[in-house]
N, C-alpha and C positions, 0 to 999 in steps of 0.2 A: 504494500500500500504506500502510495506517495503522500507525504504530508509536507505542505508548504507554509512557511511563515512569512508575513509581510510587514513592511514598514518598521516600526520601533521594536517589534518582537524579534526581528532577525538578530539583534545584538545579544539576545539572551539564550540563544541556542547555538550549538556548534556549527550548524549549517542551515541556511534558509530553506533547504530542500532535503528531505530525508526519506529514504526507503525504509519502512519499518515492517517487522513481521506482523502478520494478522492471524492470531490464534483464533480457533473456533469460539464463537460467542462474543467476540470483541465488539462493543458498541462505541459510538462516538463519545458517550459519557465516560466509559472505561478508558478510552484512548486519552481523553483530557486528564483524567485522574493520573494515568501513567506518566503523561508529559509533565504534570505538575510535580510528581515525585522525582522525576529525572532532572528537571530544570526548575528548581524552586523560585528562581527569579521571575518566572512567568506568573506566579500566583497573583501578585498585586496588579498585574497588567491584564489578567483574564477574569478575575473574580471581583465581585463587589464586597462591601464591608460585611455583608451577611453570609458570604461564602457562595453566593449564587453567581452564575455567569453574568458578567457585566453587561449592561444594556447596550454598550457600544461595541461589544465584541461580536464578530460574525464567524460562525463555524459553517463552512460551505462544504457539502458532500456532493461530489460529482456535479458541481455547478449549481446546486440548490441549497438555499439557506436552511440549515437543519430544522428550525422550528416549523417550517412549512412542509416537511416530510411527514408522512403518516405517523411514524413513531418518534419524530423529533430527535433528541439526542440519544434516544434508545434504539436508533436505527443500527442494525447489525452491519458491520463493515466486512468487505471482501478484499482479498489480495489485490484485485484490479482497481480498487477504488482510489480516489484522490480526495484528500481533505485539505482545504485551504483555511487558514486561520488569520483573520484580520483584526487588528486592534482599532481603537478609536482613532480616526484620522480626520483632519479638517484642514481645508485650504492648502496653500503652498503652490509651488511652481508647477507641480504635476496635476493639480486639480482640474485644470481646464482640459487637459488631454484625456482625463479619465484613468490615467496611470501614474503611479508614484514616480517622481523624477529619479532616475538612476536605478529603478527597481527592475531586476531581470525578470523576464517572463518565466513562469513555472510551467513548462511544457509537459505534455503527456497526459492530458485529462481524458479519462474514459468517457464514453457516452453515458447520458443519464440512464438510470434503470427504467425499465418499462413500467408505465403507470405513474411515474413521478410527475408531480405538478408543482408549480411555483406560484405563490401569491405575490402579486406586485404591490408596489406602493410602500409607504412608510409604516413602521411598526415600533412597538415598545415592548419591554419585558416587564412583567409584573414583579415588584420588589418582594412579594411574599414567597416566591419560589426559592428553593435552596438547591444549589448545584450538588452539594454533598449529600443531600437527603435522598437522592435518587428520583426526584421529581423533575419533569421536563419544564423549563421556563415557558411561560405562556406569553407568546407575542401576539398582541392584538393590533389590528390595523388602526392607524391614527386617521382622524378626519383630516381631509386636505383643506 
């Protein structure tokens, strides 16, 4: 499985692009738990004060934001999957182009799984959810 880190997260991991083993039963939530154990500097950058996934962090599985997948962060991962992890990012020179300035592209994305859908628009994460408790954050569409 390919895991890619972007922007400010890259300085807290050994490589912005990692091929990681995918044991049976591995979910996105378990992957994040493992990454936080391996790289503790990621914790304050990915989690909020309550231990939940920060509202600004995006975990993208095969091009789909995890909360919009049927099982959210409890989606089981496969060896051919790609997980992209984005921190809070705002403005800057790369904002107009839609790409972070100087950020190398993370190539090799597999096609989306059959039946996957994506909800467009803006969203927020409820602050009552807890990443460590095994509950999936609830992202609700915001009114435009």
